[in-house]
C-alpha positions as CSV (number, residue, x, y, z in Angstrom):
1,M,58.5,106.4,43.3
2,T,57.3,103.8,46.0
3,T,55.5,100.5,44.3
4,R,52.8,99.3,46.9
5,T,52.1,95.3,46.6
6,V,48.6,94.1,47.2
7,D,48.5,91.9,50.1
8,P,47.0,88.6,48.5
9,T,44.6,87.9,51.0
10,V,43.4,91.4,50.5
11,Q,43.1,90.9,46.5
12,Q,41.2,87.4,47.5
13,I,38.5,89.2,49.5
14,A,38.0,91.6,46.7
15,D,38.1,89.0,44.5
16,D,35.4,87.1,46.5
17,L,33.1,90.5,47.6
18,H,32.7,91.0,43.4
19,D,31.9,87.3,43.1
20,L,29.1,87.9,45.6
21,R,27.9,90.9,43.9
22,V,27.8,89.2,40.6
23,Q,26.0,86.7,42.4
24,L,23.6,88.9,44.1
25,V,22.1,90.3,40.6
26,R,21.8,87.0,39.0
27,L,19.4,86.1,42.2
28,G,18.0,89.2,42.0
29,N,17.0,88.9,37.8
30,E,16.3,85.3,38.7
31,T,13.6,86.7,41.5
32,V,12.3,88.6,39.1
33,D,11.7,86.2,36.6
34,A,10.6,83.4,38.8
35,T,7.8,86.0,40.3
36,L,6.6,87.4,37.2
37,D,6.1,83.8,35.5
38,A,4.0,82.9,38.9
39,W,1.9,86.1,38.2
40,R,1.4,85.2,34.8
41,A,0.6,81.5,35.3
42,R,-2.1,83.0,38.3
43,I,-3.5,85.3,35.5
44,D,-3.6,82.6,32.4
45,S,-5.6,80.0,35.1
46,L,-8.3,82.9,35.3
47,V,-8.7,83.7,31.9
48,V,-8.9,79.9,31.1
49,Q,-11.6,79.5,33.9
50,A,-13.3,82.3,32.9
51,D,-13.4,80.9,29.3
52,L,-14.1,77.2,30.6
53,A,-17.3,78.7,32.3
54,R,-18.3,80.9,29.9
55,L,-17.7,83.8,31.7
56,D,-15.3,85.9,29.6
57,G,-18.1,87.5,27.5
58,R,-19.1,89.4,31.1
59,D,-17.9,93.5,31.3
60,E,-16.8,93.1,34.9
61,V,-15.2,89.8,34.4
62,Q,-13.4,91.0,31.2
63,A,-12.3,94.2,32.6
64,S,-10.6,92.7,35.7
65,L,-9.2,90.1,33.3
66,A,-7.9,92.7,31.1
67,E,-6.6,95.0,34.1
68,A,-4.6,92.2,35.7
69,D,-2.9,91.7,32.6
70,R,-2.2,95.4,32.1
71,V,-0.5,95.6,35.9
72,W,1.3,92.5,35.3
73,R,2.9,94.1,31.9
74,W,3.5,97.3,33.5
75,T,5.5,96.0,36.5
76,R,6.9,93.4,33.6
77,D,8.3,96.4,32.3
78,R,9.4,98.2,34.9
79,L,11.2,95.4,36.7
80,L,13.0,94.7,33.2
81,A,14.1,98.0,33.1
82,R,15.5,98.1,36.5
83,R,17.8,95.4,35.5
84,G,21.2,95.9,35.7
85,N,24.9,94.4,35.9
86,D,25.8,96.0,39.9
87,A,24.8,95.1,43.4
88,A,22.7,98.6,43.5
89,A,20.7,97.2,40.3
90,G,20.1,93.7,42.2
91,E,19.0,95.2,45.2
92,A,16.9,98.0,43.4
93,L,14.9,94.6,41.3
94,I,14.3,93.2,44.6
95,E,12.9,96.0,46.1
96,G,10.9,96.4,42.9
97,V,9.7,93.3,43.3
98,R,8.2,93.3,46.6
99,A,6.7,96.9,45.7
100,A,4.7,95.2,42.6
101,R,3.7,92.2,44.4
102,A,1.1,94.7,46.3
103,D,-0.3,96.2,42.9
104,L,-0.5,92.7,41.3
105,A,-2.3,91.0,44.1
106,A,-4.9,93.5,44.2
107,A,-5.4,93.7,40.5
108,V,-5.6,89.5,40.2
109,D,-7.8,89.6,43.6
110,L,-10.3,91.6,42.1
111,A,-10.1,89.5,38.9
112,E,-10.9,86.4,41.2
113,E,-13.8,88.0,42.9
114,Q,-15.0,89.3,39.6
115,L,-14.9,85.8,38.4
116,A,-16.8,84.2,41.3
117,A,-19.2,86.7,41.8
118,A,-20.1,85.9,38.1
119,R,-20.2,82.1,38.6
120,R,-23.2,83.0,41.2
């Protein structure tokens, strides 16, 4: 029976690689949280603007704000479901953020346009 010893430098590299993968997952989660928080703040700001301008009662403004909120919630649920503890999950999460940005941008842009049109 032959026993192999692991070269300490190889083990150190393996440990470092594991630590980097853990950090990638953590950074992916932080990126998702920050992105979701920024979009939530933007939507909340639009709601406040509509309320202050007394435009929140208009159907088109209310509908576009509700749609922006719905897209945000759907995006949040989809991204949180992708969270995991390995590097592949971290990479999937970041890709999910990139893909979700277009959906959120379209919904929020529409709400902004509806709000601006209602002010005229």
